[in-house]
BALO-838375 format. One line per 10 residues: for each residue z, x, y negated of C-alpha. Coordinates in nm, 4 decimals, always signed. Layout:
% residues N
Z:X:Y; ...
% end
This chain:
% residues 333
-1.0884:+0.7392:+1.2115; -1.2212:+0.4041:+1.3282; -1.5670:+0.3171:+1.2174; -1.5974:+0.2455:+0.8351; -1.7049:-0.1088:+0.8007; -1.7759:-0.0983:+0.4172; -1.8005:+0.1825:+0.1599; -1.7216:+0.1242:-0.1953; -1.8266:+0.3925:-0.4613; -1.5986:+0.4309:-0.7611
-1.6707:+0.5968:-1.0946; -1.3728:+0.7440:-1.2946; -1.2851:+0.3997:-1.4291; -1.3430:+0.2286:-1.0941; -1.1026:-0.0238:-0.9636; -1.0071:-0.0849:-0.5991; -0.9102:-0.4423:-0.5694; -0.7775:-0.4243:-0.9161; -0.5047:-0.7108:-0.9149; -0.3616:-0.6420:-0.5777
-0.0464:-0.4347:-0.5603; +0.1004:-0.2413:-0.2633; +0.4475:-0.3502:-0.3495; +0.4496:-0.7250:-0.3067; +0.2809:-0.8261:-0.6472; +0.0784:-1.1487:-0.6407; -0.2963:-1.1550:-0.6317; -0.4684:-1.3146:-0.9169; -0.5344:-1.5977:-0.8750; -0.2727:-1.6251:-0.5878
-0.3671:-1.7379:-0.2357; -0.2520:-2.0990:-0.1829; -0.2160:-2.3338:+0.1093; -0.1487:-2.6898:+0.1127; +0.1156:-2.7008:+0.3722; +0.2848:-2.5039:+0.6411; +0.0075:-2.5189:+0.9046; -0.2547:-2.3938:+0.6569; -0.0156:-2.1086:+0.5392; +0.0504:-2.0138:+0.9050
-0.3303:-2.0059:+0.9659; -0.3965:-1.7817:+0.6779; -0.1231:-1.5437:+0.7772; -0.2620:-1.5219:+1.1281; -0.6061:-1.4591:+1.0028; -0.4964:-1.1689:+0.7551; -0.1793:-1.0267:+0.8692; -0.1931:-0.6485:+0.9529; -0.1432:-0.5532:+1.2196; -0.2710:-0.8611:+1.4130
-0.0136:-1.1141:+1.5411; -0.0258:-1.2616:+1.8871; -0.1340:-1.6321:+1.9040; +0.2006:-1.7434:+2.0250; +0.3281:-1.6780:+1.6564; +0.1193:-1.9526:+1.5208; +0.3549:-2.2420:+1.6062; +0.6579:-2.0241:+1.5378; +0.5192:-1.9696:+1.1772; +0.4472:-2.3230:+1.1298
+0.8037:-2.4435:+1.2250; +0.9859:-2.1880:+1.0089; +0.7540:-2.2274:+0.7155; +0.7936:-2.6012:+0.7374; +1.1708:-2.5724:+0.7396; +1.1561:-2.3202:+0.4691; +0.9703:-2.5577:+0.2302; +1.2456:-2.8053:+0.2627; +1.5625:-2.6156:+0.2690; +1.6828:-2.2682:+0.1681
+1.9197:-2.1703:+0.4695; +1.6498:-2.0143:+0.6699; +1.7384:-1.6417:+0.6620; +1.8418:-1.6151:+1.0228; +1.5440:-1.8087:+1.1358; +1.3105:-1.5654:+0.9352; +1.4962:-1.2741:+1.0926; +1.4243:-1.4241:+1.4398; +1.0538:-1.4530:+1.3578; +1.0471:-1.0946:+1.2647
+1.2338:-0.9897:+1.5922; +0.9766:-1.1999:+1.7924; +0.7064:-0.9721:+1.6342; +0.5694:-1.2715:+1.4444; +0.5881:-1.1118:+1.0954; +0.5982:-0.7469:+1.0013; +0.6579:-0.5101:+0.7137; +0.8261:-0.6410:+0.3981; +0.8097:-0.9973:+0.4870; +0.9860:-1.2274:+0.2508
+1.0156:-1.6159:+0.1646; +1.0920:-1.7016:-0.1865; +1.1101:-2.0421:-0.3800; +0.8807:-2.1482:-0.6363; +1.0742:-1.9622:-0.9016; +1.0470:-1.6420:-0.7138; +1.4113:-1.6408:-0.5981; +1.4313:-1.4880:-0.2527; +1.5633:-1.7020:+0.0180; +1.4910:-1.5106:+0.3233
+1.3742:-1.1518:+0.4293; +1.2881:-0.9595:+0.7298; +1.4974:-0.6797:+0.8677; +1.2760:-0.4154:+0.6931; +1.2853:-0.6061:+0.3677; +1.5482:-0.4055:+0.1978; +1.5891:-0.1341:-0.0730; +1.4593:+0.1750:+0.0954; +1.5923:+0.4345:-0.1410; +1.8454:+0.6393:+0.0359
+1.9981:+0.7875:-0.2910; +1.9882:+0.6998:-0.6600; +1.7424:+0.9773:-0.7260; +1.6583:+0.8525:-1.0654; +1.9212:+0.8576:-1.3489; +1.7532:+0.6983:-1.6624; +2.0415:+0.7038:-1.8910; +1.8323:+0.8329:-2.1737; +1.4782:+0.7809:-2.0478; +1.4006:+0.4050:-2.0333
+1.0289:+0.4101:-2.0015; +0.8625:+0.4009:-1.6428; +0.5944:+0.6649:-1.7336; +0.6115:+0.9454:-1.9919; +0.4840:+1.2909:-2.0507; +0.5977:+1.6068:-2.2213; +0.4912:+1.9741:-2.2687; +0.6889:+2.2506:-2.0890; +0.5350:+2.5631:-2.2297; +0.1626:+2.5367:-2.1345
+0.2117:+2.2765:-1.8725; +0.1890:+1.9000:-1.9205; +0.4677:+1.7153:-1.7244; +0.4022:+1.3546:-1.6212; +0.6837:+1.1522:-1.4917; +0.6268:+0.8387:-1.2958; +0.9220:+0.6053:-1.1969; +0.7035:+0.3352:-1.0515; +0.3506:+0.1753:-1.1109; +0.4548:-0.1649:-1.2339
+0.3571:-0.1534:-1.6144; +0.0740:-0.3897:-1.6662; -0.1062:-0.1431:-1.8961; -0.0257:+0.1621:-1.6961; -0.3885:+0.2478:-1.6245; -0.4498:+0.2890:-1.9943; -0.1077:+0.4551:-2.0497; -0.1763:+0.7244:-1.7793; -0.5096:+0.8121:-1.9088; -0.3810:+0.8502:-2.2661
-0.0836:+1.0685:-2.1500; -0.2971:+1.2740:-1.9102; -0.5981:+1.3449:-2.1531; -0.4226:+1.3959:-2.4763; -0.5714:+1.6707:-2.6656; -0.5331:+1.9591:-2.6662; -0.5452:+1.9737:-2.2797; -0.2782:+2.2075:-2.1252; -0.4027:+2.5506:-2.0404; -0.1286:+2.5905:-1.7669
-0.2059:+2.2629:-1.5806; -0.0180:+1.9421:-1.4831; +0.2880:+1.8393:-1.2963; +0.2934:+1.4791:-1.1821; +0.6576:+1.4032:-1.0748; +0.6883:+1.0914:-0.8392; +1.0249:+1.1634:-0.6897; +1.1744:+0.8347:-0.6216; +0.8741:+0.6485:-0.7210; +0.8114:+0.3278:-0.5319
+0.5547:+0.0529:-0.5598; +0.3496:-0.1207:-0.8197; -0.0236:-0.1991:-0.9035; -0.2524:+0.0107:-0.6964; -0.5359:+0.0472:-0.9735; -0.2842:+0.2715:-1.1629; -0.2687:+0.5108:-0.8495; -0.6466:+0.5058:-0.8464; -0.6788:+0.5882:-1.2185; -0.4377:+0.8785:-1.1810
-0.6347:+1.0029:-0.8635; -0.9679:+0.9707:-1.0235; -0.8728:+1.1773:-1.3294; -0.8309:+1.4906:-1.1015; -1.0847:+1.4241:-0.8406; -1.3581:+1.6633:-0.7716; -1.7125:+1.5597:-0.7419; -1.7633:+1.4848:-0.3668; -1.9240:+1.2303:-0.1306; -1.6144:+1.2653:+0.0849
-1.3729:+0.9725:+0.0978; -1.0452:+0.9937:-0.0849; -0.8542:+0.7100:+0.0917; -0.9052:+0.4545:+0.3724; -0.7756:+0.1064:+0.3532; -0.7734:-0.1093:+0.6866; -0.7544:-0.4787:+0.7038; -0.8332:-0.7138:+0.9945; -1.1875:-0.7232:+0.8634; -1.2345:-0.3381:+0.9071
-1.1834:-0.0276:+0.7039; -1.2970:+0.0502:+0.3453; -1.3526:+0.4074:+0.2313; -1.2829:+0.4933:-0.1353; -1.5320:+0.7574:-0.2618; -1.5508:+0.9586:-0.5757; -1.8712:+0.9227:-0.7566; -1.8254:+1.1975:-1.0333; -1.5738:+1.4508:-1.1315; -1.2629:+1.3461:-1.3221
-1.1949:+1.4509:-1.6691; -0.9336:+1.6908:-1.5378; -1.0927:+1.7975:-1.2093; -1.0894:+2.1673:-1.3247; -0.7116:+2.1604:-1.4048; -0.4340:+2.3109:-1.1804; -0.2098:+2.0319:-1.0520; +0.1209:+2.0142:-0.8536; +0.2670:+1.6834:-0.7305; +0.6340:+1.6465:-0.6729
+0.7758:+1.3894:-0.4039; +1.0678:+1.3241:-0.1959; +1.1796:+1.0741:+0.0724; +1.2012:+0.8005:-0.1764; +0.8377:+0.8268:-0.2913; +0.6770:+0.5317:-0.1277; +0.4070:+0.2656:-0.1294; +0.1744:+0.2969:-0.4337; +0.3305:+0.6477:-0.5011; +0.1823:+0.7511:-0.1615
-0.1528:+0.6085:-0.2457; -0.1494:+0.8438:-0.5428; -0.0435:+1.1318:-0.3208; -0.3298:+1.0512:-0.0908; -0.5779:+1.0733:-0.3757; -0.4344:+1.3767:-0.5504; -0.3600:+1.5970:-0.2645; -0.4902:+1.4684:+0.0729; -0.8610:+1.4711:+0.0815; -1.1454:+1.7039:+0.0317
-1.1894:+1.5903:-0.3315; -0.8221:+1.6723:-0.4077; -0.7148:+1.9676:-0.5929; -0.3420:+1.8984:-0.6035; -0.0651:+2.1018:-0.4305; +0.2125:+1.8652:-0.2805; +0.5708:+1.9956:-0.3130; +0.8926:+1.8540:-0.2136; +0.9978:+1.6445:+0.0957; +0.8005:+1.4239:+0.3299
+0.7420:+1.0790:+0.1576; +0.8957:+0.7530:+0.2716; +0.6044:+0.6244:+0.4962; +0.5364:+0.2803:+0.3505; +0.1531:+0.3030:+0.3922; +0.0852:-0.0641:+0.3695; +0.0190:-0.3355:+0.1005; +0.1693:-0.6746:+0.0703; -0.0063:-0.9974:-0.0126; +0.1393:-1.3306:-0.1697
+0.0594:-1.6756:-0.0410; +0.1898:-1.9861:-0.1987; +0.2537:-2.3501:-0.1043; +0.2468:-2.4880:-0.4542; +0.5687:-2.6438:-0.5571; +0.7502:-2.5371:-0.2460; +0.7263:-2.1926:-0.1200; +0.5876:-1.8232:-0.1689; +0.5371:-1.5922:+0.1323; +0.4846:-1.2312:+0.1273
+0.3399:-1.0469:+0.4174; +0.1684:-0.7334:+0.5194; -0.2177:-0.7356:+0.4378; -0.3382:-0.3913:+0.4980; -0.2471:-0.0415:+0.5758; -0.3824:+0.2793:+0.4169; -0.4270:+0.6405:+0.5166; -0.5444:+0.9605:+0.3741; -0.8742:+1.1541:+0.4961; -0.6881:+1.4893:+0.5018
-0.8031:+1.8125:+0.3344; -0.9182:+1.9391:+0.6652; -1.0895:+1.6103:+0.7583; -0.7975:+1.5087:+0.9900; -0.6856:+1.1774:+0.8978; -0.3180:+1.1412:+0.7555; -0.1572:+0.8334:+0.8769; +0.1033:+0.7083:+0.6286; +0.2588:+0.3880:+0.7416; +0.5657:+0.4608:+0.9373
+0.5180:+0.8451:+0.9112; +0.4983:+0.9582:+0.5576; +0.3112:+1.2552:+0.4062; +0.4076:+1.6100:+0.4763; +0.4133:+1.8411:+0.1570; +0.2080:+2.1505:+0.1479; +0.5290:+2.3404:+0.0193; +0.8768:+2.1953:+0.1406; +1.1559:+2.2176:-0.1045; +1.5279:+2.2161:-0.0184
+1.6988:+1.8797:-0.0445; +1.9381:+2.0168:-0.3195; +1.6467:+2.1290:-0.5268; +1.4923:+1.7848:-0.5238; +1.7850:+1.6145:-0.6844; +1.6870:+1.5242:-1.0481; +1.9166:+1.7173:-1.2766; +1.7058:+1.7028:-1.5948; +1.3383:+1.6601:-1.7011; +1.3032:+2.0302:-1.8077
+1.2425:+2.3659:-1.6529; +1.6163:+2.3679:-1.5656; +1.5369:+2.1134:-1.2908; +1.4891:+2.3179:-0.9732; +1.2023:+2.1244:-0.8391; +1.0292:+2.1535:-1.1819; +1.0960:+2.5305:-1.1887; +0.9275:+2.5575:-0.8484; +0.6344:+2.3549:-0.9692; +0.5946:+2.5679:-1.2684
+0.5954:+2.8848:-1.0580; +0.3313:+2.7349:-0.8229; +0.1101:+2.6544:-1.1292; +0.1447:+3.0256:-1.2376; +0.0380:+3.1302:-0.8882; -0.2692:+2.9042:-0.8975; -0.3662:+3.0277:-1.2397; -0.3357:+3.3843:-1.1203; -0.5534:+3.3302:-0.8177; -0.8245:+3.1601:-1.0255
-0.8287:+3.4520:-1.2721; -0.9134:+3.7006:-0.9862; -1.2040:+3.4919:-0.8579
% end
């Protein structure tokens, strides 16, 4: 791990750049530039990974063209192919309508894993026997931090532990992932996540135990668990403060966060601003971007298909069995 430039300490209600989202949600207030030259300079200064200097005039030209006309998709692809923009790079008009995207900016979900015919909410919970099951479709609800805490800490607390199901869960507001992670974190001075920008690497550290730090936890993921969901996985399972067991399939590998920049009245640009990684339970850093996070216990692909939100779902059945094992081991200590 590269040298940690800055360390931020978080309590259970702590925030980590609270209004920035890992899945292309605008900052508040949004970054602004007066023209294409200024926008290109901002991108050059903050883009992660760093762009070569030859990209500056290329970006100026394309952004200047994009501000005056919409037919710039091929030009934007050329910029991407030249290595002058990366990740999920997008151009949109002032109304947020997409006008150009990079080759990587596409729907990454390989299968329609989630079938919400009856369940319309993005986060919900239920009891399965003595276990509280929490389902997270994504992290976009504006009040998700409050909702998550309410669902997780509702009394009486479950004696059998928790299942957090993030199969098919993509991006959203990163502070929701942090809230979830802090609820289950043990007290430790060890970092629970690293975030790297052009200015250096920040380390997120737990200040005190979470309200559920003594509860058994299983986290379910698949190849479509990405972005903010992978942040939550980092905090819940991939560090020395974590107590969760990760089950399923290797996650998608979108370990980066996007930033939005506006040329008021003309253009909105989305580009990669930072990458994140996990400290690892054994102290060996887990690189997420482009690699994904390997589960502690791998489940067959057929078992990961969502069939119901009950113990009849094979992945949920496996998670319930794992919680029973954890409870038995704890009873013998």
